C-alpha positions in Angstrom: 70.2 -25.3 -19.7 67.9 -26.8 -17.0 68.8 -23.8 -14.8 67.8 -21.4 -17.6 64.3 -23.0 -18.0 63.8 -23.2 -14.3 64.6 -19.5 -14.0 62.2 -18.6 -16.9 59.4 -20.7 -15.2 60.1 -19.0 -11.9 59.8 -15.6 -13.5 56.5 -16.6 -15.0 55.2 -17.8 -11.7 56.3 -14.6 -10.1 54.5 -12.5 -12.7 51.3 -14.7 -12.2 51.5 -14.3 -8.5 52.0 -10.6 -8.7 49.0 -10.4 -11.1 46.9 -12.4 -8.6 48.0 -10.2 -5.8 47.1 -7.0 -7.7 43.7 -8.4 -8.5 43.1 -9.6 -4.9 44.2 -6.2 -3.5 42.0 -4.4 -6.0 39.0 -6.5 -5.0 39.6 -5.9 -1.3 39.9 -2.1 -1.9 36.7 -2.2 -4.0 34.9 -4.0 -1.2 36.2 -1.5 1.3 35.1 1.4 -0.9 31.6 -0.1 -1.4 31.2 -0.7 2.4 32.5 2.7 3.2 30.1 4.3 0.7 27.1 2.4 2.1 28.0 3.4 5.6 28.4 7.1 4.6 25.1 6.9 2.6 23.2 5.5 5.5 24.5 8.0 8.1 25.2 11.2 6.2 22.1 12.9 4.8 23.9 15.4 2.7 25.9 12.6 0.9 22.8 10.5 0.6 20.9 13.3 -1.1 23.8 13.9 -3.5 24.0 10.2 -4.4 20.2 9.9 -4.8 20.2 12.8 -7.1 23.4 12.5 -9.2 24.2 8.8 -9.2 21.0 6.8 -8.5 18.8 9.3 -10.5 16.0 9.1 -7.9 14.8 12.7 -8.5 12.4 13.3 -11.4 11.0 16.6 -12.5 7.6 17.5 -13.9 7.4 17.0 -17.7 10.3 14.6 -17.8 8.3 11.5 -17.5 6.1 9.4 -19.8 2.5 10.6 -19.6 -1.1 9.7 -20.5 -3.0 12.4 -22.2 -6.5 12.9 -20.8 -9.1 15.2 -22.3 -11.6 15.1 -19.4 -9.6 14.5 -16.2 -12.3 16.2 -14.1 -14.9 13.8 -15.3 -12.6 10.7 -15.1 -12.0 8.3 -12.2 -8.4 7.3 -12.1 -6.8 4.4 -10.2 -3.5 2.6 -10.1 -3.3 -1.2 -9.6 -0.6 -3.8 -10.1 1.5 -2.3 -12.9 -1.3 -0.4 -14.6 -3.2 2.9 -14.4 -6.9 2.7 -15.2 -9.1 5.6 -16.4 -12.8 5.3 -16.1 -14.9 7.8 -18.1 -18.5 7.4 -19.2 -18.5 3.6 -18.7 -15.3 3.2 -20.7 -12.4 1.8 -18.6 -9.0 2.3 -20.3 -6.0 0.4 -18.9 -2.5 1.8 -19.5 0.9 0.2 -18.8 3.8 1.9 -17.0 5.0 3.5 -20.3 1.6 5.1 -21.0 0.7 2.5 -23.7 -3.0 1.6 -23.9 -3.2 -2.1 -23.0 -7.0 -2.7 -23.0 -10.3 -1.0 -22.7 -13.6 -2.4 -21.6 -17.1 -1.4 -20.7 -17.7 -0.9 -16.9 -21.3 0.3 -16.3 -20.4 2.3 -13.2 -20.9 6.1 -12.7 -19.6 6.6 -9.1 -17.0 3.9 -8.6 -15.5 2.3 -5.5 -12.1 0.7 -6.1 -10.0 -1.7 -4.2 -7.0 -3.7 -5.3 -4.7 -6.5 -4.0 -2.0 -8.3 -5.9 -3.2 -8.8 -9.5 -6.9 -8.1 -8.7 -9.0 -5.0 -8.9 -12.6 -4.8 -7.7 -14.9 -2.0 -9.0 -18.4 -1.4 -7.7 -21.1 1.3 -8.1 -21.3 3.2 -4.8 -25.0 3.0 -3.6 -25.6 0.9 -6.7 -25.7 -2.8 -7.7 -22.9 -3.3 -10.3 -19.8 -5.2 -9.3 -16.7 -6.2 -11.5 -13.6 -8.2 -10.7 -10.6 -7.5 -13.0 -7.5 -9.6 -13.0 -4.4 -8.0 -14.7 -6.2 -6.1 -17.5 -9.2 -8.3 -18.2 -12.7 -8.7 -16.6 -12.8 -12.0 -14.6 -16.5 -11.7 -13.6 -19.2 -9.2 -13.1 -22.4 -9.3 -11.0 -25.5 -7.3 -10.2 -26.5 -7.7 -6.5 -29.6 -6.7 -4.5 -29.4 -3.7 -2.2 -26.9 -0.8 -2.4 -23.2 -1.3 -2.2 -21.3 0.7 0.4 -17.9 -1.0 0.4 -15.9 -3.6 -1.4 -12.6 -5.3 -0.7 -10.6 -8.0 -2.5 -7.7 -10.1 -1.1 -4.5 -11.2 -2.9 -6.2 -14.4 -4.1 -9.3 -12.7 -5.6 -11.8 -13.4 -2.7 -14.3 -10.5 -2.4 -16.3 -9.0 0.4 -19.2 -6.7 -0.5 -20.9 -4.5 2.1 -24.6 -3.9 1.3 -26.9 -1.4 2.9 -30.5 -0.2 2.6 -32.0 -3.7 3.2 -33.8 -5.0 6.2 -30.5 -5.1 8.0 -28.1 -2.3 8.8 -25.4 -4.0 6.8 -25.1 -7.3 4.9 -21.6 -8.6 3.9 -21.6 -10.9 0.9 -18.5 -13.1 0.3 -17.4 -14.4 -3.1 -14.5 -16.5 -4.2 -12.2 -15.6 -7.2 -14.5 -17.4 -9.6 -17.4 -15.2 -8.6 -19.2 -18.0 -6.7 -21.2 -16.8 -3.8 -20.0 -18.4 -0.5 -22.3 -16.9 2.2 -23.8 -13.7 3.7 -23.3 -12.4 7.2 -25.8 -10.0 8.7 -25.6 -7.0 11.1 -29.0 -5.9 12.5 -27.9 -3.2 15.0 -24.3 -2.2 14.3 -22.8 -0.4 11.3 -19.9 -2.2 9.6 -17.2 0.4 8.8 -14.5 -1.9 7.3 -13.9 -5.5 6.2 -10.8 -7.6 5.4 -10.1 -11.1 4.2 -7.0 -13.0 5.2 -4.3 -13.9 2.7 -5.0 -17.7 3.1 -8.8 -17.1 2.5 -9.7 -18.6 5.9 -11.0 -15.6 7.8 -13.3 -12.6 7.2 -12.9 -9.7 9.7 -15.6 -7.1 10.4 -15.1 -3.8 12.1 -18.4 -2.7 13.7 -19.6 0.5 15.5 -22.6 0.4 17.8 -24.0 3.8 18.6 -27.2 2.6 20.2 -26.0 3.2 23.8 -24.8 6.3 25.5 -21.2 5.4 24.6 -19.8 4.4 21.3 -18.8 0.7 21.2 -16.3 -0.6 18.6 -16.1 -4.3 17.9 -14.0 -6.6 15.7 -15.5 -9.9 14.7 -13.5 -12.8 13.2 -15.6 -15.1 11.0 -14.5 -18.5 9.6 -15.1 -18.5 5.9 -15.2 -22.3 5.8 -17.8 -22.4 8.6 -19.7 -19.5 6.9 -20.2 -21.6 3.8 -22.0 -24.3 5.8 -23.6 -22.4 8.7 -23.2 -18.6 8.4 -25.2 -18.0 11.6 -22.6 -19.9 13.7 -19.4 -18.9 11.9 -18.1 -16.3 14.3 -14.9 -17.4 15.9 -14.3 -14.5 18.3 -15.4 -11.0 19.0 -13.0 -8.3 20.3 -14.6 -5.4 22.1 -12.9 -2.0 22.1 -12.7 0.2 25.1 -15.5 2.7 25.7 -15.6 5.5 23.2 -12.8 3.9 21.0 -13.8 4.7 17.5 -12.5 2.1 14.9 -11.7 3.4 11.4 -10.2 0.6 9.5 -8.9 -3.0 9.7 -6.5 -5.0 7.5 -5.2 -8.5 7.4 -1.4 -8.7 6.8 0.9 -11.6 6.5 0.5 -14.7 8.7 -3.1 -13.8 9.6 -2.1 -10.7 11.6 -5.1 -8.3 11.8 -4.3 -4.6 12.3 -7.0 -2.4 13.7 -6.8 1.4 13.4 -8.7 3.6 15.8 -8.8 7.4 15.9 -6.1 7.3 18.7 -4.2 4.1 18.3 -3.3 1.0 16.2 -3.6 -2.5 17.6 -2.6 -5.9 16.4 -4.7 -9.1 16.8 -2.3 -11.9 16.4 -3.1 -15.4 14.9 -3.1 -16.8 18.5 -5.9 -14.4 19.4 -3.8 -12.1 21.7 -3.9 -8.3 21.2 -0.9 -6.0 21.2 -0.8 -2.2 21.1 1.4 -1.0 18.3 0.9 2.8 18.3 -0.7 5.0 20.9 -0.9 8.6 19.7 -3.5 10.0 22.1 -1.1 12.7 23.3 1.0 13.1 20.1 0.6 15.5 17.2 -0.1 12.8 14.6 -1.3 14.2 11.3 -1.6 10.8 9.5 -1.7 7.1 10.3 -2.1 4.1 8.0 -2.3 0.3 8.2 -2.7 -0.2 4.4 0.7 -1.8 4.0 1.8 -5.4 3.5 3.5 -5.9 6.9 3.8 -2.5 8.5 1.9 0.4 10.0 2.9 4.1 10.2 2.3 7.4 11.9 3.4 10.8 10.8 4.1 13.5 13.3 4.8 17.2 12.6 7.8 18.5 14.5 8.9 22.2 14.4 12.2 22.8 12.6 12.2 26.6 12.7 10.0 29.7 13.4 7.7 29.0 10.5 8.8 25.5 9.4 8.1 21.9 10.4 9.3 18.5 9.4 7.2 15.4 8.8 8.6 12.5 10.9 7.4 9.2 9.5 7.6 6.2 11.9 7.1 2.9 10.2 6.7 -0.2 12.5 7.3 -3.7 11.3 4.3 -5.8 12.4 6.5 -8.9 13.2 9.4 -7.6 15.1 8.1 -4.1 16.2 11.3 -2.5 14.7 10.7 1.1 13.8 12.2 2.7 10.7 12.1 6.5 10.5 12.1 8.9 7.5 12.1 12.7 7.9 10.7 14.9 5.2 11.7 18.6 5.5 8.2 19.8 4.9 4.6 19.4 6.2 2.8 16.5 4.6 -0.4 17.5 2.8 -1.6 13.9 2.1 -0.4 10.3 2.2 -0.9 7.3 0.0 0.1 3.8 1.0 0.1 0.4 -0.6 2.0 -2.8 0.0 5.6 -1.6 0.6 5.3 1.9 -0.8 4.4 5.2 0.9 3.9 8.4 -1.0 4.1 11.8 0.9 2.5 14.7 -0.9 4.6 17.7 0.3 2.9 20.3 -1.9 5.2 20.7 -4.9 7.1 17.5 -4.2 6.3 13.9 -3.6 8.6 11.6 -1.7 8.1 7.9 -2.5 9.6 5.8 0.3 9.5 2.1 1.2 8.6 0.5 4.5 12.3 0.3 5.5 12.3 4.1 5.5 14.4 4.6 2.4 13.7 7.0 -0.4 12.6 5.2 -3.6 11.9 8.2 -5.8 11.3 11.9 -5.5 9.0 13.8 -7.8 9.4 17.6 -8.2 6.6 19.7 -9.7 6.2 23.3 -10.8 2.9 23.7 -9.1 0.9 22.3 -6.2 0.1 18.6 -6.6 -3.5 17.9 -5.9 -4.0 14.2 -6.7 -1.9 11.0 -6.9 -2.8 7.4 -7.6 -0.4 4.7 -6.3 0.4 1.0 -6.6 3.5 -0.9 -5.5 5.2 -0.5 -8.9 3.7 2.6 -10.5 2.3 6.0 -9.5 0.3 8.5 -11.4 0.6 12.3 -10.8 -2.7 13.8 -12.0 -2.9 17.2 -13.8 -5.7 18.9 -15.6 -4.9 17.3 -19.0 -2.5 14.4 -18.3 -1.2 11.8 -15.9 2.5 11.7 -15.4 3.8 8.1 -14.8 6.4 7.4 -12.1 7.9 3.9 -12.1 8.8 2.8 -8.6 
């Protein structure tokens, strides 16, 4: 009898072990399948396109998305920020979520707006006017009316604002405010024109890009100002000035993570590191670069057109990580008409298609239209494709 029970128990153990073995083998085979699929996806463009379209559902067609119906698109100013799309028309600012639902509307007394956004904040100003509004999420945090005429505005991820003012006794005045709307200080430029400003993520530094055209050669400078010192003694708050080479024309500057300052010129992109040293990231003096951008969270990019046939060309997107200098590449089989960049998302307008890619060089979404696409608004989580009577919403 004992032998019988021992045999029964042994049979049960054998069945359990076989079941465990089958499960283990199945898991191993599944892992191998997943790894193989990932490797093929990364290295085989045909397979990748098929998976993107049929499995990951990355391709979206016109009229298949949620939309916002707009009666007067031509008279409206449309902007994407955070997870919203805003429509400003006749001082009425309507804010829609990523499903096209109206979340809020408010009065913004601005006719010709300048927008800038970072994180949850959106700054709106009247170009060549005095009105200034800071919005957080979908509500007005504060509003001001300043002296002089506004030429530029920027806001950092914490709600600190820099306003460039012209048509005063100086060429440019830059006014700095904190997220509460409290005025911190002004910095003045008597002889140079300030073409761009940026505030570091930790609220410590204000950077100014200046152009001096008073001499025979154009001189571009970048000044770093301590915001803490500026609050106490704005005339002695400049930490360092970086002088560009003769005839270098600076276009834009942007603080990225860890106080890295990217500077974009007409022929190159440089990086001013937190220790004060300067590195050359891109030099496209002798390259056919159609677009370049530094308006990303921790990267910069250039787009080159390369012939792919007798009458065709590809757009080669080179995205460089600002920390390790690694380059990710994305190739679009068409000529790029326009680009839009924000945080970690890049949108390539290819005419009747838009490729939305990330800074790792991977396709996030593809939008396919029935006609030429003329205008897009973009944030890190939502895009709006603008038509004559509606805005189609692409969630990213």
